[in-house]
N, C-alpha and C positions, 0 to 999 in steps of 0.2 A: 305560206303565202309570200310572194315576192315583196320586198320592202319598197316603200314609195321612193320615187326619184327625188322627192323633197328632203329625204333623210341625208344629212351631210355630217358624218362623224368627224370630230376634230379634237382628239384628246390632248389638249395643249398642256395640261397640268403636269404631264409626265416629263416635260422638258426641264422642269425645275430640279429634278433629281431626287435621290432618296432621303435628303434631309428634311423634306417638307411633308411627307406622308408615309404611312405603313400599309403594305398590302394586307388585306384581310379577306375573310370569307363570310358570307351571310349565314345566319342561323338556319338550321334545318327545321322549319316549322311543321307542326303536326298536320296543319291544314292550310289551304290558301283559298279563301272565300272572297270573291271580288265584291266590294261594297261601293266603290266609286271609281270611275275612270273619266278623265277630263278629255273628251275627244276634241274639243275646240282647241285646247292647248296642244294636244298630240298632233293635230293637223299642222301646226306651225313648225313642227320639227320632223314631219314625215313619218309619224308612228301611229297614225289613226287607223291604219288598215289591219292591224293585228286582230285576229280572232280572240275570243276570251281565253282560250287555252294558251295561245302565244303570249297574250298580255300577262297572264299569271306566271308563265315560265320566266318572263323577264322582270316582272315587278312584284312577284311573290317568291320566286326561287332565285331570281337575279342571275339567270343565265346571261352571259355577256351579249351586248348588242354587236352587230357586225362591224368589224373594223374599228372598234372602240376599245375602251379599257379592258384588258384581258382579265384583270382582277380588281375588285373595288379597292379604293384607297381611303383609309382613315386619316384625315388631315390633322396635322400637328398645329396646335396653337396654345396660347395662354390667355389670361384675361383678368380684368378687375371685375369681381362680383360684389355688387354693392360697395364698390370702391376699395375692396380688399383684394390685393393681388393673389392670384392662385396659379402657381407654376405647375399644377398637375392636371391641367385641362387638355383637351383634344377631343376628337370625335369619339365619344364614349358609347353612343348607341346609334351611330349613323356612319355613312361613308359617301364618298363621291363615286357614283356608279357609272356615269358616262358624261361626255361633253360633245356638243353638237351645235351646228349653226342654225339659226332661225331663218326660215324661208322668207325671202323678201328683204329683210334687213341685214342678214349676214352676221347678226350679233352672236357672240359665243355664249352658249347657255349650258348650265349644269343640270344633270339629273342627280339629285342627292337624296339620301334616305333619312328616316327617323324611325328607330325601333327595329333595326335590322340585325341586332345581335351584338355580342360583346366584341371589344377591340382592345388593343393594348392600353387604351385610355379610359376604360370603363370603371376603373377603380373597384369599388365594391358593388357597382350597379349590375343589373341583369341585362342591360343593353336593349331592353324592350320598351315599347310604347303601349299605353292602354288604348283600347278602342275608343273610349270617350275622348282621350286626348286627340286622336286622329279625327274624330267627328268635329271637335271644336276647331281644329286647324283648317279643315276643309271649309267650314262655315266662315271663319275669319277671312280667309283669302278671297272667297267669293264676295263678301260684303266690301272689303277694302278695294277690290278691283272695281266694283260698281261705283264706289265713291271717288275714284281717280287717284288712289294712293299707289305709289310704286311698290309692288309687292311680289313676292314669289307666288307661284300658282300651284295649288295642290293638284298633283298629276294623277295619283293613284292611291287608293286606300284598300288594303287587303287585310281581312281578319285572319288571324293565324291559328286559332283553335287552342291557344294557351290560356291558362288561368294565372293571373299575375297578382302578387301581393303588394299593396301600396299603403303607406301610412296616412295619406291625405284623401283617400276615398274608400268607400266600402269595398272590402276584398273578400274572396278573390274576385277579380274583375277581368273582363275579356281583353285579349291582346290583339295588336294590329301592327302593320308596318305601312308607313306612309312614304311615298315618293313625291318630291317637290321639284318643280322646274324653276330654276333661279338664274339670274344674270351672273352671279358669282357666289361662291362660298368662301372666298378669301376674306378673312375678318381683320378688324383692327388687331385682334389678339394674335393673328398669324405673324404680324410684324413684331408684336410684343415678345413672342417666344424667342425669336432670334436676337432681339435686343437684349433680353435677359441672359441669353447664352453668349453674349458679347461676340456676335458673329456678323460684323458689318458687311462682309462679302455676301452673306445670305440676304441681308437687307437690300443690298444693291441688286442682287439677282431678282428679288421680289419686285422691286421698283421696275426693273426692265420688263419683267413678265407682265405686270399689271398694265403698264403703258402699252406694250405691244398688243395685248389682248383686249383691253377695255378703254384705253385712252390714246389711240394711235395719233390723235391730233397733237400730242405732246412729244412726239418722237424727236423733234428738233429743238426742244426747250433747252435753254442754256443751263438752267439749274433744275434738273429733272425731279429731285425730291421735293423741292418747293412748289414746282408746277403741279406735281401730283397732289400734294397736300391741298393746294388751292382748289383743284378740281374736285377732290373728294369732299372738301368743306362745302362747296356749292351744292353738291348732290345731297349731302347730309342736311343742309339747311332746307332744301326742298322737301326732303322726306319728313322732317320734323313739322314743317308747315302744313303738309297734307294730312298728317296725323291730327293736328289741331283742328283743321277745317272739317275733318271727318268725325270729330268727337271721339277719337280713339286713344286708348291708354295701353301702351305695349306691356307695361308691367315689370319687365326685367331688362332694363337698358344697360346691360353689362357690355364691356368692350368686345367680348366674344360673340355678342348678338348683334353686332353692327358690321356690315360688309363694305367693301371699298367701291361698290357701284351705287350706293345710296338706295338700296332696295330693302324693304322691310321683310323679315323672314323669322321663322322659328317662334311660333305663337304658343306660349304657355298660359300663364294666368292673365290673359288680356281681358279688357272690358271695353264696351262702347258706352259712352255717357248716356244715362237716362235723361239728364238735364244738365245745364251749365253748372259746373262745380270745379274750380281750379284745384281743389284739394282732393279730388277723387282719386283713389288708388285702385289698382287692379289686383295686386298680390296681397293676400291676407298677411304675409310675413313682412310687408313693407311698412313697418311700424312708424318710421320717421317721415314717411311720405316722400322719400328721395326721388321716386319715379312717378310722382303724382301727375295728373293731367297738365297742370299749369307749370310744372318744372321739367317737362320733357326737353325743351330746347336747351335748358341749362345742362341737362344730363348729356345730350348729344355733344354740346361744346366741350364738356369735361372729357368725354371720350376722344374727341378730336385732338385735344391737347396731349393725351397719352400717345396717340399715333404720331403727333409731331415730335414727341420726345424720342420715339424710336428712330425717326428719320434724322434726328440730330446726330446720329452716329455717322452719317454719310453726307451731311450738309451743314453749312453755317447756320447758326441760330436765327440771325436777323431775318432772312427771307422766310423762314418757317413761321416766325412770330407774325410777320406781315401777312402771310397767308391765313393764319388763324384769326387775325384781327378783322378779316373781312366777313367773318361769320355773322355778326350781329346785323350788319346792313343787308347781307344776302337773305338772312332769315326774315327780316321785316318785309323785304320786297316779295319773297316767296309766299309769306303768309297772306299778304294782300292779294296776290295773284290767285292763291288757292281759294280764298273766300269768294273772290269774284267768279271763279269757275264754278264753285259750288252753288252760287246764286244764279248761274246760267245767264250771266250778262256779259257784255263786251267791255273789255278794258278801256278806260278813259285816260290812261296814263298813271304813273306811279303815285302822284299826289292824291288824285281823286280816288284811286283804288284803295290806297291806305286809309283814307278818311272813311270810305264806305265800310271797310273791314272793321275799323274801330267802332263805327256806329252799330254794326251787326253784333259785335261782342257785347256792347252796352245794351242793346235790345234784348239779347239772350239773357243777360243778367236781370234786366227789368222784368222779364216775363216770370221770373221766380219759379216756384214749385210747379205751377200748372203747365208751364211750357216745356215740352220735351225737346231735346236737341235736334233729332232728325226731322221731326215734323216742321220745324221752323224753316229749314232749307227746302223741304218739299213744298210748303205753302207759297214760298216767295220765289220759286224757281222761275226764271225768265222775267222777273220783275213785275209780274202782273198783280197789281194792288187789288183790283176788283175781285180776282179769284181768291186772294188771301183773306180779304175782309168778308167774303161770302162763305168761307169755310167754317169748320167747327171751332176754330180758334180766333174767329174774327173779333170777338169782344176783347180778347187780350191785345190784339194788334191796334185797337182803337185807343188804347191807353196812352197817356202822355209820354211814357218812357219809350214809345216807338216812333214818335213824331220825327225826330232827326233822321232815323234810319229810313223811314218812308219817304221823306223829302229828298234824301240823297239818292236812294234807289230809283226814284222817278226820273233822274237825269241819265240813267243808263239804258241802253238798248239790249234786247235779248240777243244772245249769240245765234240761236236758231228760232226765228219767229213762230215756226210751226211745231216746235218741240212739245208744247202742251196739248197737241192733238193726239199724242200717244195715249193709249188706253190706260197706262199706268197712272196718269195724272187725273183720271176720272174718279179714282177712289178718294175717299175722305182721309185715309191714313196711308203713310208710306211704309215701306219695309224698314224694320229696325232689327237689331240683333242684340237685345239686352240680355243680361244674365239669365233671367227667369225663363225666357223663351228657349235658350239653349238647353237649360236644365230639363225643360218639358220635352223637348225633342229627344234628348238622351234617355229620359225615363221610359219613353215608349219603346226605344230600341232595347234598353236593358231589361225591361219587364216582359215584353211581348215579342221581341225581335221584329218590331213594327217600324219599318223604314219609310213609311209613307210621309210623315211630317218632315223628315230630313230631305227627301226627294222634292217635296212640294216647296220647301223653303229655298232650296237651290234653284228651282225653276223660277220662283218669284224674284230672287236676287238677280238672276240673268235678265229678267224683264226690266228690273230697275236699271241694270247696267246699260241696256239698250236705250232706255228712255232718257237717262241722264246724258249719255254720250260723252262721258268724261274719260280722257286718255290717261293711263297710268304710266306711259312710257316717258 
């Protein structure tokens, strides 16, 4: 089938040269069984017209896309993992498969993989992904997109017919390969690798590449490293704020899991909050709570400081410090804006927005154990007090601890007055994605190869996305 005119290949990463990635080949999987394809995302890059056989050829066997990368590239990077530096990282079970432009916006996007086989950076790993891990990531990205979080999009999930051994789940377990569509896979750790190797010329080349591809507005900046750090700091502040408003805990905020465009990606032991709890952790091995819900902004800022340290090889320290010092203010502003968006009301300016956000967090705390995170935003979306009080949690909202929030919200207007006419808001409960539901969805797949709950959940999350109308760009 002829490829769509909307397909615009643009493999820019090749221009960086051989010091930044290694050519690799995908694993030869026993089977390729299509379990998920994101046609809405595929349409944005002109790949939605593929037949199933063509889709599997490109996203199961990884035949090159036309005029794109001739061979996948395992990207080189290092990173701090739970704040311990690891110089042996890199794409160990994934690669950059293609780069292409998004229809309409012209943004450069990556198609990258997870579970596509061993690379020079696999160390002792098998380079594979469990099917359960792929299912969890597809669900995570769908939920995050619905809630307005800048996130990679799960593009394809293909079961591979392999039986994998894992220490942290019952084995053997089924294998899969995931393809994600992301704004960039250049990580903070990409800069760290070349700083560790004392290669300032590569740091300079990375800065030039990132500005040209992702921040063209900085082309004429006098101090390009500092300007880039300031821009990345702003994007990272927005990302952290949207996580908080979504009640999302990434779980593993290492420097190799943060990219330079401020987009969330690579979901391992993530969780969505059942209810307000600053100390809630996603990873069972996060014994100190380093990446707990309430410490995510702190973790993001720590990571930004490591990026700043890399850029100090090619810039004076003072402008870099100044760029980093802007994080706290940007984060507070972004958090207020994110909470206002989640409540579906129109901004009334920084001071009023910040006060409402603080009142919302206080109300969530006042609700205690009976009040779940996501239903709070569902009930109050659009600022309709009568609807919230008439709902199943009305008695909670009549408590004294909600008085200030209710009074402040009453001064805000809905962004879309007719939004509550959407059928999604006629239900008494919203869509959530708590741990137990994900486990139940997986159990049906694992025990009976029953994908109906998975498909139904994705359909329901798409309905939520349309109802909320929150942009993640």
